[in-house]
PyMOL Python script that loads the backbone (N, CA, C, O; Angstrom):
from pymol import cmd

cmd.read_pdbstr("""\
ATOM      1  N   MET A   1     123.813 132.693 139.562  1.00  0.00           N
ATOM      2  CA  MET A   1     124.917 132.533 138.646  1.00  0.00           C
ATOM      3  C   MET A   1     125.211 131.043 138.470  1.00  0.00           C
ATOM      4  O   MET A   1     125.203 130.289 139.444  1.00  0.00           O
ATOM      5  N   THR A   2     125.466 130.623 137.245  1.00  0.00           N
ATOM      6  CA  THR A   2     125.727 129.231 136.916  1.00  0.00           C
ATOM      7  C   THR A   2     127.229 128.998 136.779  1.00  0.00           C
ATOM      8  O   THR A   2     127.948 129.836 136.235  1.00  0.00           O
ATOM      9  N   ASN A   3     127.689 127.865 137.270  1.00  0.00           N
ATOM     10  CA  ASN A   3     129.082 127.483 137.054  1.00  0.00           C
ATOM     11  C   ASN A   3     129.194 126.802 135.709  1.00  0.00           C
ATOM     12  O   ASN A   3     128.409 125.909 135.392  1.00  0.00           O
ATOM     13  N   MET A   4     130.155 127.214 134.926  1.00  0.00           N
ATOM     14  CA  MET A   4     130.404 126.609 133.628  1.00  0.00           C
ATOM     15  C   MET A   4     131.849 126.159 133.578  1.00  0.00           C
ATOM     16  O   MET A   4     132.707 126.726 134.256  1.00  0.00           O
ATOM     17  N   LYS A   5     132.117 125.148 132.782  1.00  0.00           N
ATOM     18  CA  LYS A   5     133.478 124.662 132.612  1.00  0.00           C
ATOM     19  C   LYS A   5     133.890 124.864 131.158  1.00  0.00           C
ATOM     20  O   LYS A   5     133.149 124.534 130.232  1.00  0.00           O
ATOM     21  N   PHE A   6     135.072 125.407 130.983  1.00  0.00           N
ATOM     22  CA  PHE A   6     135.645 125.577 129.654  1.00  0.00           C
ATOM     23  C   PHE A   6     137.051 124.998 129.656  1.00  0.00           C
ATOM     24  O   PHE A   6     137.790 125.138 130.631  1.00  0.00           O
ATOM     25  N   ARG A   7     137.405 124.364 128.583  1.00  0.00           N
ATOM     26  CA  ARG A   7     138.753 123.829 128.422  1.00  0.00           C
ATOM     27  C   ARG A   7     139.676 124.985 128.057  1.00  0.00           C
ATOM     28  O   ARG A   7     139.336 125.807 127.206  1.00  0.00           O
ATOM     29  N   ILE A   8     140.842 125.053 128.695  1.00  0.00           N
ATOM     30  CA  ILE A   8     141.831 126.047 128.304  1.00  0.00           C
ATOM     31  C   ILE A   8     143.096 125.331 127.848  1.00  0.00           C
ATOM     32  O   ILE A   8     143.454 124.272 128.363  1.00  0.00           O
ATOM     33  N   LEU A   9     143.751 125.927 126.885  1.00  0.00           N
ATOM     34  CA  LEU A   9     145.030 125.424 126.406  1.00  0.00           C
ATOM     35  C   LEU A   9     146.088 126.418 126.841  1.00  0.00           C
ATOM     36  O   LEU A   9     145.918 127.626 126.681  1.00  0.00           O
ATOM     37  N   ILE A  10     147.173 125.914 127.385  1.00  0.00           N
ATOM     38  CA  ILE A  10     148.256 126.778 127.858  1.00  0.00           C
ATOM     39  C   ILE A  10     149.546 126.333 127.194  1.00  0.00           C
ATOM     40  O   ILE A  10     149.883 125.149 127.183  1.00  0.00           O
ATOM     41  N   LYS A  11     150.259 127.301 126.643  1.00  0.00           N
ATOM     42  CA  LYS A  11     151.573 126.995 126.084  1.00  0.00           C
ATOM     43  C   LYS A  11     152.525 128.123 126.446  1.00  0.00           C
ATOM     44  O   LYS A  11     152.106 129.257 126.679  1.00  0.00           O
ATOM     45  N   GLN A  12     153.790 127.801 126.489  1.00  0.00           N
ATOM     46  CA  GLN A  12     154.801 128.798 126.800  1.00  0.00           C
ATOM     47  C   GLN A  12     155.380 129.299 125.486  1.00  0.00           C
ATOM     48  O   GLN A  12     155.775 128.505 124.632  1.00  0.00           O
ATOM     49  N   ASP A  13     155.429 130.631 125.323  1.00  0.00           N
ATOM     50  CA  ASP A  13     155.949 131.181 124.072  1.00  0.00           C
ATOM     51  C   ASP A  13     157.467 131.297 124.129  1.00  0.00           C
ATOM     52  O   ASP A  13     158.089 130.979 125.142  1.00  0.00           O
ATOM     53  N   GLU A  14     158.046 131.752 123.037  1.00  0.00           N
ATOM     54  CA  GLU A  14     159.507 131.826 122.924  1.00  0.00           C
ATOM     55  C   GLU A  14     160.148 132.805 123.913  1.00  0.00           C
ATOM     56  O   GLU A  14     161.347 132.722 124.179  1.00  0.00           O
ATOM     57  N   ASP A  15     159.359 133.722 124.451  1.00  0.00           N
ATOM     58  CA  ASP A  15     159.874 134.682 125.437  1.00  0.00           C
ATOM     59  C   ASP A  15     159.681 134.203 126.875  1.00  0.00           C
ATOM     60  O   ASP A  15     160.080 134.887 127.817  1.00  0.00           O
ATOM     61  N   GLY A  16     159.072 133.033 127.043  1.00  0.00           N
ATOM     62  CA  GLY A  16     158.860 132.482 128.372  1.00  0.00           C
ATOM     63  C   GLY A  16     157.514 132.789 128.988  1.00  0.00           C
ATOM     64  O   GLY A  16     157.198 132.268 130.058  1.00  0.00           O
ATOM     65  N   ALA A  17     156.705 133.624 128.340  1.00  0.00           N
ATOM     66  CA  ALA A  17     155.367 133.930 128.857  1.00  0.00           C
ATOM     67  C   ALA A  17     154.438 132.744 128.591  1.00  0.00           C
ATOM     68  O   ALA A  17     154.639 131.977 127.649  1.00  0.00           O
ATOM     69  N   PHE A  18     153.427 132.612 129.436  1.00  0.00           N
ATOM     70  CA  PHE A  18     152.446 131.543 129.271  1.00  0.00           C
ATOM     71  C   PHE A  18     151.199 132.133 128.615  1.00  0.00           C
ATOM     72  O   PHE A  18     150.612 133.092 129.118  1.00  0.00           O
ATOM     73  N   VAL A  19     150.808 131.552 127.497  1.00  0.00           N
ATOM     74  CA  VAL A  19     149.651 132.021 126.727  1.00  0.00           C
ATOM     75  C   VAL A  19     148.529 131.008 126.906  1.00  0.00           C
ATOM     76  O   VAL A  19     148.735 129.807 126.736  1.00  0.00           O
ATOM     77  N   SER A  20     147.346 131.496 127.247  1.00  0.00           N
ATOM     78  CA  SER A  20     146.194 130.617 127.437  1.00  0.00           C
ATOM     79  C   SER A  20     145.077 131.030 126.493  1.00  0.00           C
ATOM     80  O   SER A  20     144.881 132.214 126.216  1.00  0.00           O
ATOM     81  N   GLU A  21     144.352 130.035 126.006  1.00  0.00           N
ATOM     82  CA  GLU A  21     143.221 130.317 125.122  1.00  0.00           C
ATOM     83  C   GLU A  21     142.112 129.311 125.364  1.00  0.00           C
ATOM     84  O   GLU A  21     142.330 128.231 125.913  1.00  0.00           O
ATOM     85  N   VAL A  22     140.909 129.698 124.935  1.00  0.00           N
ATOM     86  CA  VAL A  22     139.721 128.871 125.118  1.00  0.00           C
ATOM     87  C   VAL A  22     139.187 128.514 123.732  1.00  0.00           C
ATOM     88  O   VAL A  22     138.611 129.366 123.056  1.00  0.00           O
ATOM     89  N   PRO A  23     139.371 127.264 123.300  1.00  0.00           N
ATOM     90  CA  PRO A  23     138.926 126.875 121.950  1.00  0.00           C
ATOM     91  C   PRO A  23     137.443 127.127 121.679  1.00  0.00           C
ATOM     92  O   PRO A  23     137.071 127.475 120.558  1.00  0.00           O
ATOM     93  N   GLU A  24     136.595 126.955 122.694  1.00  0.00           N
ATOM     94  CA  GLU A  24     135.151 127.135 122.504  1.00  0.00           C
ATOM     95  C   GLU A  24     134.731 128.595 122.394  1.00  0.00           C
ATOM     96  O   GLU A  24     133.604 128.886 121.994  1.00  0.00           O
ATOM     97  N   LEU A  25     135.641 129.533 122.751  1.00  0.00           N
ATOM     98  CA  LEU A  25     135.336 130.960 122.697  1.00  0.00           C
ATOM     99  C   LEU A  25     136.353 131.635 121.768  1.00  0.00           C
ATOM    100  O   LEU A  25     137.403 132.083 122.228  1.00  0.00           O
ATOM    101  N   PRO A  26     136.057 131.708 120.487  1.00  0.00           N
ATOM    102  CA  PRO A  26     137.008 132.261 119.523  1.00  0.00           C
ATOM    103  C   PRO A  26     137.520 133.640 119.926  1.00  0.00           C
ATOM    104  O   PRO A  26     136.739 134.547 120.216  1.00  0.00           O
ATOM    105  N   GLY A  27     138.846 133.782 119.939  1.00  0.00           N
ATOM    106  CA  GLY A  27     139.454 135.063 120.276  1.00  0.00           C
ATOM    107  C   GLY A  27     139.653 135.283 121.761  1.00  0.00           C
ATOM    108  O   GLY A  27     140.193 136.316 122.158  1.00  0.00           O
ATOM    109  N   CYS A  28     139.235 134.343 122.591  1.00  0.00           N
ATOM    110  CA  CYS A  28     139.403 134.473 124.039  1.00  0.00           C
ATOM    111  C   CYS A  28     140.794 133.948 124.394  1.00  0.00           C
ATOM    112  O   CYS A  28     141.003 132.750 124.582  1.00  0.00           O
ATOM    113  N   ILE A  29     141.736 134.889 124.480  1.00  0.00           N
ATOM    114  CA  ILE A  29     143.149 134.569 124.700  1.00  0.00           C
ATOM    115  C   ILE A  29     143.683 135.497 125.777  1.00  0.00           C
ATOM    116  O   ILE A  29     143.284 136.659 125.851  1.00  0.00           O
ATOM    117  N   SER A  30     144.581 134.993 126.608  1.00  0.00           N
ATOM    118  CA  SER A  30     145.230 135.808 127.620  1.00  0.00           C
ATOM    119  C   SER A  30     146.635 135.266 127.836  1.00  0.00           C
ATOM    120  O   SER A  30     147.045 134.302 127.189  1.00  0.00           O
ATOM    121  N   GLN A  31     147.365 135.889 128.743  1.00  0.00           N
ATOM    122  CA  GLN A  31     148.712 135.409 129.035  1.00  0.00           C
ATOM    123  C   GLN A  31     149.110 135.813 130.442  1.00  0.00           C
ATOM    124  O   GLN A  31     148.401 136.563 131.113  1.00  0.00           O
ATOM    125  N   GLY A  32     150.243 135.312 130.875  1.00  0.00           N
ATOM    126  CA  GLY A  32     150.782 135.662 132.187  1.00  0.00           C
ATOM    127  C   GLY A  32     152.244 135.288 132.267  1.00  0.00           C
ATOM    128  O   GLY A  32     152.739 134.492 131.469  1.00  0.00           O
ATOM    129  N   GLU A  33     152.930 135.864 133.234  1.00  0.00           N
ATOM    130  CA  GLU A  33     154.344 135.552 133.409  1.00  0.00           C
ATOM    131  C   GLU A  33     154.551 134.130 133.920  1.00  0.00           C
ATOM    132  O   GLU A  33     155.571 133.502 133.636  1.00  0.00           O
ATOM    133  N   THR A  34     153.571 133.626 134.680  1.00  0.00           N
ATOM    134  CA  THR A  34     153.622 132.253 135.176  1.00  0.00           C
ATOM    135  C   THR A  34     152.369 131.517 134.704  1.00  0.00           C
ATOM    136  O   THR A  34     151.414 132.125 134.223  1.00  0.00           O
ATOM    137  N   ARG A  35     152.399 130.203 134.852  1.00  0.00           N
ATOM    138  CA  ARG A  35     151.229 129.386 134.496  1.00  0.00           C
ATOM    139  C   ARG A  35     150.018 129.815 135.328  1.00  0.00           C
ATOM    140  O   ARG A  35     148.907 129.921 134.809  1.00  0.00           O
ATOM    141  N   GLU A  36     150.241 130.061 136.615  1.00  0.00           N
ATOM    142  CA  GLU A  36     149.155 130.472 137.506  1.00  0.00           C
ATOM    143  C   GLU A  36     148.577 131.822 137.082  1.00  0.00           C
ATOM    144  O   GLU A  36     147.362 132.016 137.102  1.00  0.00           O
ATOM    145  N   ASP A  37     149.464 132.763 136.696  1.00  0.00           N
ATOM    146  CA  ASP A  37     148.988 134.063 136.202  1.00  0.00           C
ATOM    147  C   ASP A  37     148.137 133.887 134.954  1.00  0.00           C
ATOM    148  O   ASP A  37     147.095 134.525 134.807  1.00  0.00           O
ATOM    149  N   ALA A  38     148.591 133.014 134.052  1.00  0.00           N
ATOM    150  CA  ALA A  38     147.845 132.779 132.815  1.00  0.00           C
ATOM    151  C   ALA A  38     146.458 132.225 133.114  1.00  0.00           C
ATOM    152  O   ALA A  38     145.483 132.605 132.466  1.00  0.00           O
ATOM    153  N   ILE A  39     146.366 131.334 134.088  1.00  0.00           N
ATOM    154  CA  ILE A  39     145.069 130.756 134.450  1.00  0.00           C
ATOM    155  C   ILE A  39     144.164 131.812 135.074  1.00  0.00           C
ATOM    156  O   ILE A  39     142.984 131.900 134.735  1.00  0.00           O
ATOM    157  N   THR A  40     144.715 132.615 135.987  1.00  0.00           N
ATOM    158  CA  THR A  40     143.929 133.689 136.601  1.00  0.00           C
ATOM    159  C   THR A  40     143.427 134.659 135.541  1.00  0.00           C
ATOM    160  O   THR A  40     142.264 135.062 135.561  1.00  0.00           O
ATOM    161  N   ASN A  41     144.307 135.033 134.617  1.00  0.00           N
ATOM    162  CA  ASN A  41     143.940 136.008 133.583  1.00  0.00           C
ATOM    163  C   ASN A  41     142.922 135.455 132.594  1.00  0.00           C
ATOM    164  O   ASN A  41     142.044 136.189 132.141  1.00  0.00           O
ATOM    165  N   ILE A  42     143.027 134.173 132.252  1.00  0.00           N
ATOM    166  CA  ILE A  42     142.061 133.616 131.297  1.00  0.00           C
ATOM    167  C   ILE A  42     140.687 133.475 131.959  1.00  0.00           C
ATOM    168  O   ILE A  42     139.665 133.580 131.281  1.00  0.00           O
ATOM    169  N   LYS A  43     140.650 133.240 133.271  1.00  0.00           N
ATOM    170  CA  LYS A  43     139.361 133.205 133.964  1.00  0.00           C
ATOM    171  C   LYS A  43     138.661 134.558 133.853  1.00  0.00           C
ATOM    172  O   LYS A  43     137.453 134.620 133.622  1.00  0.00           O
ATOM    173  N   ASP A  44     139.420 135.636 134.017  1.00  0.00           N
ATOM    174  CA  ASP A  44     138.852 136.983 133.858  1.00  0.00           C
ATOM    175  C   ASP A  44     138.380 137.206 132.425  1.00  0.00           C
ATOM    176  O   ASP A  44     137.315 137.779 132.194  1.00  0.00           O
ATOM    177  N   ALA A  45     139.187 136.745 131.461  1.00  0.00           N
ATOM    178  CA  ALA A  45     138.825 136.913 130.051  1.00  0.00           C
ATOM    179  C   ALA A  45     137.553 136.132 129.717  1.00  0.00           C
ATOM    180  O   ALA A  45     136.688 136.631 128.997  1.00  0.00           O
ATOM    181  N   ILE A  46     137.439 134.915 130.234  1.00  0.00           N
ATOM    182  CA  ILE A  46     136.235 134.100 130.006  1.00  0.00           C
ATOM    183  C   ILE A  46     135.012 134.803 130.583  1.00  0.00           C
ATOM    184  O   ILE A  46     133.970 134.877 129.932  1.00  0.00           O
ATOM    185  N   SER A  47     135.138 135.311 131.787  1.00  0.00           N
ATOM    186  CA  SER A  47     134.027 136.005 132.434  1.00  0.00           C
ATOM    187  C   SER A  47     133.560 137.190 131.598  1.00  0.00           C
ATOM    188  O   SER A  47     132.361 137.369 131.385  1.00  0.00           O
ATOM    189  N   GLY A  48     134.498 137.993 131.127  1.00  0.00           N
ATOM    190  CA  GLY A  48     134.156 139.147 130.287  1.00  0.00           C
ATOM    191  C   GLY A  48     133.536 138.723 128.971  1.00  0.00           C
ATOM    192  O   GLY A  48     132.592 139.353 128.495  1.00  0.00           O
ATOM    193  N   TYR A  49     134.056 137.666 128.383  1.00  0.00           N
ATOM    194  CA  TYR A  49     133.543 137.153 127.115  1.00  0.00           C
ATOM    195  C   TYR A  49     132.083 136.710 127.269  1.00  0.00           C
ATOM    196  O   TYR A  49     131.222 137.071 126.467  1.00  0.00           O
ATOM    197  N   VAL A  50     131.826 135.921 128.316  1.00  0.00           N
ATOM    198  CA  VAL A  50     130.466 135.409 128.542  1.00  0.00           C
ATOM    199  C   VAL A  50     129.511 136.561 128.866  1.00  0.00           C
ATOM    200  O   VAL A  50     128.372 136.560 128.399  1.00  0.00           O
ATOM    201  N   GLN A  51     129.950 137.533 129.650  1.00  0.00           N
ATOM    202  CA  GLN A  51     129.111 138.697 129.939  1.00  0.00           C
ATOM    203  C   GLN A  51     128.754 139.446 128.657  1.00  0.00           C
ATOM    204  O   GLN A  51     127.623 139.907 128.499  1.00  0.00           O
ATOM    205  N   SER A  52     129.712 139.566 127.746  1.00  0.00           N
ATOM    206  CA  SER A  52     129.451 140.235 126.471  1.00  0.00           C
ATOM    207  C   SER A  52     128.435 139.453 125.637  1.00  0.00           C
ATOM    208  O   SER A  52     127.552 140.040 125.011  1.00  0.00           O
ATOM    209  N   LEU A  53     128.568 138.118 125.635  1.00  0.00           N
ATOM    210  CA  LEU A  53     127.595 137.299 124.901  1.00  0.00           C
ATOM    211  C   LEU A  53     126.188 137.515 125.463  1.00  0.00           C
ATOM    212  O   LEU A  53     125.228 137.676 124.709  1.00  0.00           O
ATOM    213  N   LYS A  54     126.078 137.518 126.782  1.00  0.00           N
ATOM    214  CA  LYS A  54     124.767 137.730 127.426  1.00  0.00           C
ATOM    215  C   LYS A  54     124.211 139.105 127.077  1.00  0.00           C
ATOM    216  O   LYS A  54     123.034 139.242 126.744  1.00  0.00           O
ATOM    217  N   LYS A  55     125.065 140.120 127.157  1.00  0.00           N
ATOM    218  CA  LYS A  55     124.636 141.491 126.882  1.00  0.00           C
ATOM    219  C   LYS A  55     124.086 141.634 125.467  1.00  0.00           C
ATOM    220  O   LYS A  55     123.149 142.398 125.240  1.00  0.00           O
ATOM    221  N   HIS A  56     124.663 140.905 124.519  1.00  0.00           N
ATOM    222  CA  HIS A  56     124.250 141.000 123.125  1.00  0.00           C
ATOM    223  C   HIS A  56     123.286 139.889 122.717  1.00  0.00           C
ATOM    224  O   HIS A  56     123.051 139.664 121.529  1.00  0.00           O
ATOM    225  N   ASP A  57     122.727 139.193 123.717  1.00  0.00           N
ATOM    226  CA  ASP A  57     121.763 138.106 123.470  1.00  0.00           C
ATOM    227  C   ASP A  57     122.283 137.073 122.482  1.00  0.00           C
ATOM    228  O   ASP A  57     121.541 136.576 121.635  1.00  0.00           O
ATOM    229  N   GLU A  58     123.569 136.757 122.601  1.00  0.00           N
ATOM    230  CA  GLU A  58     124.166 135.729 121.751  1.00  0.00           C
ATOM    231  C   GLU A  58     124.256 134.432 122.547  1.00  0.00           C
ATOM    232  O   GLU A  58     124.337 134.461 123.775  1.00  0.00           O
ATOM    233  N   PRO A  59     124.243 133.301 121.858  1.00  0.00           N
ATOM    234  CA  PRO A  59     124.279 132.021 122.573  1.00  0.00           C
ATOM    235  C   PRO A  59     125.622 131.800 123.274  1.00  0.00           C
ATOM    236  O   PRO A  59     126.680 132.165 122.762  1.00  0.00           O
ATOM    237  N   ILE A  60     125.546 131.205 124.436  1.00  0.00           N
ATOM    238  CA  ILE A  60     126.744 130.854 125.196  1.00  0.00           C
ATOM    239  C   ILE A  60     127.042 129.387 124.904  1.00  0.00           C
ATOM    240  O   ILE A  60     126.161 128.539 125.042  1.00  0.00           O
ATOM    241  N   PRO A  61     128.281 129.078 124.499  1.00  0.00           N
ATOM    242  CA  PRO A  61     128.613 127.673 124.215  1.00  0.00           C
ATOM    243  C   PRO A  61     128.348 126.793 125.432  1.00  0.00           C
ATOM    244  O   PRO A  61     128.446 127.237 126.576  1.00  0.00           O
ATOM    245  N   PHE A  62     128.011 125.544 125.157  1.00  0.00           N
ATOM    246  CA  PHE A  62     127.745 124.603 126.231  1.00  0.00           C
ATOM    247  C   PHE A  62     128.984 124.390 127.078  1.00  0.00           C
ATOM    248  O   PHE A  62     130.108 124.397 126.576  1.00  0.00           O
ATOM    249  N   SER A  63     128.764 124.203 128.356  1.00  0.00           N
ATOM    250  CA  SER A  63     129.828 123.835 129.273  1.00  0.00           C
ATOM    251  C   SER A  63     130.314 122.437 128.894  1.00  0.00           C
ATOM    252  O   SER A  63     129.528 121.599 128.453  1.00  0.00           O
ATOM    253  N   ILE A  64     131.604 122.194 129.067  1.00  0.00           N
ATOM    254  CA  ILE A  64     132.131 120.889 128.681  1.00  0.00           C
ATOM    255  C   ILE A  64     132.214 119.951 129.870  1.00  0.00           C
ATOM    256  O   ILE A  64     132.258 120.373 131.025  1.00  0.00           O
ATOM    257  N   SER A  65     132.233 118.709 129.560  1.00  0.00           N
ATOM    258  CA  SER A  65     132.501 117.669 130.542  1.00  0.00           C
ATOM    259  C   SER A  65     133.603 116.822 129.932  1.00  0.00           C
ATOM    260  O   SER A  65     133.497 116.379 128.788  1.00  0.00           O
ATOM    261  N   GLU A  66     134.639 116.603 130.683  1.00  0.00           N
ATOM    262  CA  GLU A  66     135.789 115.913 130.126  1.00  0.00           C
ATOM    263  C   GLU A  66     136.271 114.867 131.109  1.00  0.00           C
ATOM    264  O   GLU A  66     136.239 115.075 132.322  1.00  0.00           O
ATOM    265  N   GLU A  67     136.715 113.750 130.580  1.00  0.00           N
ATOM    266  CA  GLU A  67     137.256 112.699 131.424  1.00  0.00           C
ATOM    267  C   GLU A  67     138.557 112.205 130.813  1.00  0.00           C
ATOM    268  O   GLU A  67     138.775 112.299 129.605  1.00  0.00           O
ATOM    269  N   THR A  68     139.403 111.686 131.665  1.00  0.00           N
ATOM    270  CA  THR A  68     140.623 111.040 131.212  1.00  0.00           C
ATOM    271  C   THR A  68     140.446 109.546 131.428  1.00  0.00           C
ATOM    272  O   THR A  68     140.031 109.106 132.500  1.00  0.00           O
ATOM    273  N   VAL A  69     140.761 108.782 130.411  1.00  0.00           N
ATOM    274  CA  VAL A  69     140.649 107.325 130.546  1.00  0.00           C
ATOM    275  C   VAL A  69     142.046 106.730 130.416  1.00  0.00           C
ATOM    276  O   VAL A  69     142.899 107.254 129.700  1.00  0.00           O
ATOM    277  N   GLU A  70     142.253 105.658 131.102  1.00  0.00           N
ATOM    278  CA  GLU A  70     143.529 104.968 131.062  1.00  0.00           C
ATOM    279  C   GLU A  70     143.337 103.637 130.360  1.00  0.00           C
ATOM    280  O   GLU A  70     142.401 102.893 130.652  1.00  0.00           O
ATOM    281  N   ILE A  71     144.235 103.348 129.429  1.00  0.00           N
ATOM    282  CA  ILE A  71     144.180 102.056 128.750  1.00  0.00           C
ATOM    283  C   ILE A  71     145.534 101.372 128.890  1.00  0.00           C
ATOM    284  O   ILE A  71     146.567 102.029 129.017  1.00  0.00           O
ATOM    285  N   HIS A  72     145.512 100.096 128.865  1.00  0.00           N
ATOM    286  CA  HIS A  72     146.748  99.320 128.964  1.00  0.00           C
ATOM    287  C   HIS A  72     147.093  98.816 127.569  1.00  0.00           C
ATOM    288  O   HIS A  72     146.290  98.126 126.941  1.00  0.00           O
ATOM    289  N   VAL A  73     148.275  99.155 127.087  1.00  0.00           N
ATOM    290  CA  VAL A  73     148.689  98.676 125.762  1.00  0.00           C
ATOM    291  C   VAL A  73     149.982  97.898 125.847  1.00  0.00           C
ATOM    292  O   VAL A  73     150.483  97.419 124.829  1.00  0.00           O
TER     293      VAL A  73
END
""", "prot")
cmd.dss("prot")
cmd.show_as("cartoon", "prot")
cmd.util.cbc("prot")
cmd.orient("prot")
């Protein structure tokens, strides 16, 4: 099994729930009562999404590499 990295976006909705989504995987969205729940749930959603892509012989998006840079202004 290969480790892959995907960027997730998390926002809190008007009801206080945390919604997470994966931009590289269209429609891969989950939620949770807490930020930690949202992260746990989106990991499960990503796993299911990637398994479905494999099952249907569809391409899996490339794993991302991301860095934060600091600049002085």
